[in-house]
N, C-alpha and C positions, 0 to 999 in steps of 0.2 A: 474414260471411269474415273472420277474427283470423289472424296470423303473426306471430312475433317474427323482426327480425337483428338483428347485433351487428360492431362492427368495434372492432379495438384501436388507437388514435392512439400516436402517439410523443410526446407532451409533456406535462408537464405535467395532470392535470385544471383547475388554473386558467386555463390559458392557452388550452383547448377552450374552457370556457366563455365567457370571454373572446372568441372570435371568433366561439362560435355566439351568443350573446348578441347581437351587431349587424346589425340591419336592411341596412346599409350592408354587410356582406359576403356576403349572401344572393347576388346577382349572382356571386359569383366562384364558387360553387359548384351553383348552379343553373343550366343553361345553358338558357336559353329563356323566364328571368321578366324578362320588359320593364315590369312596374312593380311596387311593394310601396307603398301608399297605407294611411295610418291613418286610420281615418275614425270611430274613439270609442273613447271609457276612457282611462284616464293610459295614453298609450306603455309596452310592452313587459311589462304589471304584469294584473293576473289581471285578466278581464273586457274588457280589450280586444279588439278590433277592428278588422283588417284587412284589406284586399281585393288580390290577388295577381292579377296578367295573366301569364297564361304564351302562348309559344306551341309547339304540338309538332306540328313538322314542318307548318308553314303553316295550323295550327287553331289557333284561341283560345280560351285557358280562362281562366273568370275565376274564382277562389275567394274563399271570404270567412274570414280566420282568426280564430277565437275563442278568448284565452288562456283556461286553466282550470286550471293549476297553474306557480306562478314558484318554486319551491324551488331554487333554486341554492346549490351547484352542483350537488345531487344530481337536480332532475328539473324538466323542461320539458316540457309536454302545452297542448293546444291540438285543436280540433276544426275539419277544413280540409271546406267546405260549399262544391261545384258543382252544377253539375245532375244532378239524381237522382245523385248519390254523398255521401255522407259520413265522414267516416275521422273517427275519435277515433285522437289519435296519441298516446303519451305515452313519452318520450326520459329516460334514465334514464344517469346518468355515476358511474362508479366508479375509484376511484386503485388502478392497478393496479401498485406502486410509486411509486418517486416522478420517475420520465419516462413515465407511460404510463396511459393513460385507455382504460378499455373501456367505450365507448356501446352502452344494450340497448333499440333500439326497438321499442314492441309497437304493433301499427294492427290498429284491429276498422273492417274495411269494411261501411258499412251500403247498398244499391243500391235506388233505385225504378226503373220506369217500364220504358224498355226494357232499362237498364243490368244489369237484373235477369238479362235472357234472356245478356247480353253476358258480364257476366260470370261466366257459366260457363267459357265459352269463355277467358275471360283469367285466371282464375287465377291462373297461376302467372307473369303481367305483372307484379301488384301488390308480391309481394316479391322480384323482382328490381327495377321501379325503384327501391324502396327501397335496397338493399342497394348499385345504383348511386349515388345521392343520398351513402351513405353514406361510398361509397367515395373520391367528387369533394370532400366538406367535409377528406373524410383525409387528401387530395394537397393540397390550399388548405393547410391548417393546418400542417401538416408542411412546408410552403415559405414560407408567409406571413413 
Protein backbone atom coordinates (compact mmCIF):
# COMPACT_ATOMS: atom_id res chain seq x y z
CA UNK A 1 0.00 0.00 0.00
CA UNK A 2 1.41 3.38 -1.02
CA UNK A 3 0.16 6.91 -0.46
CA UNK A 4 1.35 10.52 -0.26
CA UNK A 5 0.37 13.26 2.22
CA UNK A 6 1.43 16.88 2.30
CA UNK A 7 1.09 19.91 4.52
CA UNK A 8 2.28 23.51 4.48
CA UNK A 9 4.00 24.80 7.60
CA UNK A 10 4.16 28.55 8.18
CA UNK A 11 7.87 28.64 8.95
CA UNK A 12 11.08 28.90 6.89
CA UNK A 13 12.44 25.52 5.77
CA UNK A 14 15.57 25.88 7.91
CA UNK A 15 13.47 26.20 11.09
CA UNK A 16 11.25 23.27 10.11
CA UNK A 17 14.32 21.08 9.59
CA UNK A 18 15.83 22.20 12.90
CA UNK A 19 12.67 21.13 14.76
CA UNK A 20 12.09 17.97 12.70
CA UNK A 21 15.69 16.75 13.09
CA UNK A 22 15.63 16.71 16.90
CA UNK A 23 14.80 13.37 18.54
CA UNK A 24 14.09 15.37 21.71
CA UNK A 25 11.10 16.93 19.93
CA UNK A 26 9.46 13.67 18.86
CA UNK A 27 7.27 13.34 21.95
CA UNK A 28 6.08 16.93 21.47
CA UNK A 29 4.28 16.02 18.25
CA UNK A 30 3.87 12.26 18.47
CA UNK A 31 1.54 11.60 21.39
CA UNK A 32 1.85 8.10 22.66
CA UNK A 33 5.61 7.97 22.16
CA UNK A 34 6.92 6.43 25.35
CA UNK A 35 10.60 6.16 24.48
CA UNK A 36 13.18 6.72 21.76
CA UNK A 37 16.42 4.77 22.19
CA UNK A 38 19.39 4.93 19.83
CA UNK A 39 20.78 1.40 19.43
CA UNK A 40 23.27 1.33 16.52
CA UNK A 41 25.28 3.51 14.15
CA UNK A 42 26.01 7.22 14.42
CA UNK A 43 22.91 8.93 15.88
CA UNK A 44 20.83 10.70 13.24
CA UNK A 45 22.96 9.51 10.33
CA UNK A 46 22.31 7.05 7.49
CA UNK A 47 22.36 3.51 8.86
CA UNK A 48 21.58 4.56 12.44
CA UNK A 49 18.96 2.47 14.20
CA UNK A 50 16.67 3.47 17.04
CA UNK A 51 13.94 1.71 19.01
CA UNK A 52 10.67 3.59 19.41
CA UNK A 53 7.99 2.47 21.83
CA UNK A 54 4.44 3.81 21.51
CA UNK A 55 1.36 3.41 23.66
CA UNK A 56 -1.63 3.35 21.32
CA UNK A 57 -4.77 3.19 23.43
CA UNK A 58 -3.18 0.88 25.97
CA UNK A 59 -1.46 -1.29 23.37
CA UNK A 60 2.36 -1.23 23.33
CA UNK A 61 3.87 -0.95 19.87
CA UNK A 62 7.62 -1.25 19.44
CA UNK A 63 9.31 -0.37 16.18
CA UNK A 64 12.81 -0.16 14.78
CA UNK A 65 13.79 2.94 12.80
CA UNK A 66 16.62 2.67 10.29
CA UNK A 67 17.66 5.93 8.62
CA UNK A 68 18.11 5.44 4.86
CA UNK A 69 18.51 9.03 3.58
CA UNK A 70 19.60 12.14 5.42
CA UNK A 71 19.92 14.90 2.88
CA UNK A 72 18.72 17.97 4.76
CA UNK A 73 17.17 20.35 4.03
CA UNK A 74 15.65 18.37 1.13
CA UNK A 75 14.97 14.82 2.33
CA UNK A 76 14.83 12.54 5.35
CA UNK A 77 13.85 8.92 4.78
CA UNK A 78 13.72 5.89 7.02
CA UNK A 79 12.32 2.40 7.34
CA UNK A 80 10.11 1.66 10.34
CA UNK A 81 9.60 -1.99 11.23
CA UNK A 82 7.18 -3.46 13.74
CA UNK A 83 5.70 -6.93 14.04
CA UNK A 84 4.32 -7.83 10.59
CA UNK A 85 4.53 -4.20 9.36
CA UNK A 86 7.24 -2.40 7.41
CA UNK A 87 6.88 1.29 6.54
CA UNK A 88 9.22 2.88 4.02
CA UNK A 89 8.86 6.59 4.75
CA UNK A 90 10.27 9.31 2.49
CA UNK A 91 9.95 12.94 3.62
CA UNK A 92 10.65 15.89 1.34
CA UNK A 93 10.81 19.54 2.39
CA UNK A 94 10.30 22.37 -0.10
CA UNK A 95 10.70 26.08 0.51
CA UNK A 96 7.42 27.76 -0.40
CA UNK A 97 8.53 31.37 -0.32
CA UNK A 98 10.66 32.75 2.50
CA UNK A 99 8.40 31.82 5.40
CA UNK A 100 6.59 28.64 4.38
CA UNK A 101 7.61 25.02 3.96
CA UNK A 102 5.76 22.30 2.10
CA UNK A 103 6.33 18.85 3.62
CA UNK A 104 5.53 15.91 1.37
CA UNK A 105 5.49 12.44 2.96
CA UNK A 106 5.49 9.36 0.75
CA UNK A 107 4.78 6.09 2.54
CA UNK A 108 4.86 2.49 1.44
CA UNK A 109 3.55 -0.14 3.82
CA UNK A 110 4.33 -3.84 3.53
CA UNK A 111 2.44 -6.33 5.66
CA UNK A 112 2.98 -9.87 6.88
CA UNK A 113 0.98 -12.41 8.86
CA UNK A 114 -2.48 -11.41 10.00
CA UNK A 115 -1.70 -7.78 9.19
CA UNK A 116 -2.18 -8.63 5.51
CA UNK A 117 -5.86 -9.30 6.18
CA UNK A 118 -6.29 -6.51 8.74
CA UNK A 119 -4.72 -3.98 6.39
CA UNK A 120 -7.53 -4.56 3.91
CA UNK A 121 -9.97 -3.17 6.47
CA UNK A 122 -7.66 -0.41 7.69
CA UNK A 123 -6.53 1.06 4.35
CA UNK A 124 -7.95 4.52 5.05
CA UNK A 125 -6.58 4.68 8.60
CA UNK A 126 -2.90 4.72 7.56
CA UNK A 127 -2.99 7.92 5.45
CA UNK A 128 -5.29 9.49 8.06
CA UNK A 129 -2.81 8.71 10.87
CA UNK A 130 0.07 10.12 8.80
CA UNK A 131 -1.89 13.32 8.17
CA UNK A 132 -2.64 13.59 11.89
CA UNK A 133 1.08 13.30 12.75
CA UNK A 134 1.91 15.93 10.13
CA UNK A 135 -0.73 18.30 11.53
CA UNK A 136 0.58 17.72 15.05
CA UNK A 137 4.10 18.56 13.87
CA UNK A 138 2.81 21.70 12.13
CA UNK A 139 1.03 22.83 15.33
CA UNK A 140 4.11 22.09 17.44
CA UNK A 141 6.51 23.82 15.04
CA UNK A 142 4.43 26.94 14.52
CA UNK A 143 4.05 27.36 18.29
CA UNK A 144 7.59 26.40 19.36
